[in-house]
N, C-alpha and C positions, 0 to 999 in steps of 0.2 A: 504494500499500500504506500503510495507516494505521500510524503509529508509535506503538505502545503497548508496555507492558512485556512482552507475550507475543511480540511480533515481534522486537524488537532485544535483548531480554534474556530469552531463553527459559529456562523453569524446568528444562527437560530437558538443559541444557548444564552437565554436572557441574563442569567446571573453573571456569566463570564463576560458578556458584552458590556453590561452596565456597571459591574462592581469589581471587575478583574484588576483595576488599577489599585485597589486597596491592598490586595495581596501582593502586588508588585512593589508597592511602596514599603510594605512590611518587610519583604525579602531584601529590598534595597537597603533599608536601615540595618538589618541584621548583617548584610555583607559589609557595611561600613563600620561595624563595631570596632574592628582592629584599627581603622583609620582614626576613629574618635579617641581611642585609648592612646595611640601614638601622639595625637594632637594635644590631648590633655597633658601628657608627660612633657612634650616639648615646650608647650606654653609655660608650664610650671617652671622648668629649668631656665627658660629665657627670662621669665619675670624675676627669678632669683638673681640671675646674672646682671640684668639691667639695674635692679634696685641696689645691688651690691656695688656696681660701678658708680651709681649716682649718689649713694648715701654712705657707702663704706660697710654696709651690712645688708644681707638679703632679707626682704620682707616676706616672711613665710605666710603670713595671713593673706596678703595680696596674691601670692603665688598659689595658694590653695583655692582661692575664690575666682580669680580672673579666668582660668581655663574653663570652668563650668559656665561662667557668665557668657563667654564667647561661643561655646558650643551650643548652649541652650538658645542664645539669640539667633544663631544660624538656623537651628531647627525651627524656631518660631517663624523666622523669615520664610523658610520653605513651606511650612504648614499654612501660613497666612494666605498663600496663593490659592489654596482650596476653598477659602472663604471669600476673599476679596483681593484679587491680584492688582493691587494699587500700582499704577504706573507701568505695568508690564506691557500693555498693548502699545503705548507710545514708544517705549524703549525698543520693542521688537520692530516697530515700523521704521524708527530712525535707523536701526541697524540694517534694514533693507534699502534704505535711501528713499523711503516713501515720504510723501508730503500731504498737506491738507488738500482736500478737493477744491476745485474751482466751483463757481456757482452752477455752471452747466453740468458738471459731473455730479454734484450733489443732487440736482434736480432729476437727472437720469437714474440715479440710485434710488431716490424716493419713489419715482414712477415704477421702477422694477419691483420694489417691495409691495407697492399698491397692486400691481398686476398679479402678484402671487396670491392675492386674496387670503392673507394669513389669518388663521383662526385667532380668536381672543386667547390671550395667554402665551402666545409665542413670543419668546424673547428676541429682541432686535439688538444689533450691535450698539454699544454705548458711544463708540467712536468709529469713524471710517476714514481711511487713508488711501491715497492713490500712489502707486509706484509706476514710474514712466518706463514701461517695458512693452515689447511687442508680443510677449507670450501671454497666452490666455490662462491665467492662473490667479489664485486668491489664497488667503491665509486667515486663520483665526488665531489670535493670541490673547488670552485673558478674555476681556469683554470687547476687544477691538477687532475690526475687520480691515484687511488690507486687499485692495483690488488692483490688478495690473491695468494700466491705462487702455490696453488693447481691448479689454472686455467691453468698454463703452461703445466701440465701433463694431462689435460683433452682434450676432443674433442669440448669444448665450449668456447674457448678463443675468437674466432671471434664473436660468438653469443653474449657474454656478452659485448664485446667491442661495438657492434652495438647498444645495449640498452644504454650503458653509453654515447655513442656519441649523443643519443637523448636528454639526460640531458645537455650535454655540448653545443650542438648547440641550446640552448634556454637560458632563464634567470635562469634556475634552480640552477646551481652552484653558481651564484652570489647572488641570492635571499637567498639561504641557508646560505651563509656567513653573509649577512646583518641581517637576522633574528636571527642567533646565537649571533651576536654582540649585537643586541637590547635586547635579553634575557640574555646576559652575566651576569649582576649584579644579576639577580634573580637566575641563576644557580649557580653562585659562592657562594652565601649565603644560598643556599637551606638547607644544612645540619645544619647550625647554626640556621636558623629559625625553622626547624623541631624539633631540640633538645629543643628549647625554648618553642615551643608548647607542646611537650611532658611533659616538666617540669611543665608547667601551668596546664595541664590536670591531672597530677598526684598529684598536690597540693604542689610541692616543691617550696620553696621560692627562689627568685632571688634578690640579693642585688640591692640597688638603682642605683649605677653607672653601673654595668653590665646590669641591666634592661633598663637604659636610652640608653646605647650603642646599645642594641638589638633593641630598639624602633626606633632609628635613622636608623639602617641598614635595618629594615623592611620597613620603610617609603621611603628609597631611592632606594631599590632594585627593586621595581616594580613587586614583586612576584605575587600579586593578579591579576594584569592586564595580566601578562604572562600566568598564569594558565587559566584565562578566554579565552585567544585567542588560546590556544593549540588545542582544538577540531577543530576550523575553519582551522587553518594552517594544521593540520593532514589530513583533508578532501581534501584540495587542493593538498597536496603531494600525496595522493592516486590517485587523478585525474592525476597528472603528471606521475605517473608510467604507466598508460594506454597510455599516449601520447608517452612516451619513448619506450614502446613496439611497438606501431604503427610505430615509426621511424625505429626501427630495422627491422620490416616487410618490409618497403619500401626499405631497403638495402638488401632484399632477405633473411633475417634471421628469418622470422616469424614462420615457421614450426619448425625450429631448436630450437628457443627460447621456443616454446610451449613444445617441447620434453624435453628441459632442466628443465623447471618448473615442468613438469609432473614427471620426474625422480628424481629431486633433491630438490624440494621445496614443492610439494603437500603433501608429507608424513608428513612434519613437520608443516603444517599449523594447527592452533588451533582456536577454536571458539572465537570470540571477542564480548562480550556482549555490546549491544548498541554502535556499532562502531562509530556512529555519535557523541558520547560524549567522545570518547577515544583519546589517543595520538598515535594510530597506523597509521604509515605513508605508509603502503603498503596495497593494496586491497587484498581480498581473492584470493589465487592462482588459484582456479578453475575458477573464473571470468576472470582472465588474460588469461588463456588458451582458454577459450571459445571465448573471443574477438579476439585473434590471429587467431584462426581457422575460425571464421566467416569472418574475413577480408580476409583470404586466399581463402575462398569460393567465396566471392564477386569478388576477383581478378582472379577467374578462376583457382586458384591453381598455378599460374605462379609467381615465384619471380620476383620482378622488383624494379626499383629505381624511385623515384619521381624526376621530374625536379627541384622541389623546396624542398629541405630538410632543 
């Protein structure tokens, strides 16, 4: 039996689809326990060293409390994204080079939302940004939506919006922010850690002080735990793409989304070896098209809206 996202992470498993992120966060925190212990010990020693240099004696009280304050503050910052990802959308948009929409773009966006005839209670993006790009693509981060400029000149703005609303009206946007925050230290130090690894493999020597600093960075970054959890998170995100597609179909955009994927994504799909071990966050496009059309067939080909979206 082939291991793909449909076999071992079925989209019709409601508990896995809706709440799988809880288990993944739990396992990620367990995997990071050695990192937290190393960070506590390192901050303790550095606090003693700095206070000894500054005052002539180490402040053990501060050294015992500061590591816990920093670690707990970091975890609170990660967890807060699941409740209210303050500033995450704007930060993500700025990282993509997105900008505020023009008046014309804002009006086209509002018209597209109106044309979707959204049921009462459907959450809309708190902020919308536009990225100047010719690709037909969009993203949700926190409560914010980023749309590529090309979508406004296409026939698929409503379709893509329906899919992104599927992500927004779930935990996807907030989970994405929380996971990125949790993996932030590993990502921020990835290039430094990789250059040190390359130097080690090539036999180049690193001085004692730089080597010690890199060792501390490695121990506190959680890079190994982050890399170990990446395939599991990627599998869950592939599952969530199917769920967002199904949401778009319930908004009456199923066939249009299948056409969009067929015309603008299928051609660029590439083989992914051992997808269950990869960091690929989107399932094969052909599978997404098949699911959308299978769902349309089960619904008798009639677009409709679920009472509970």
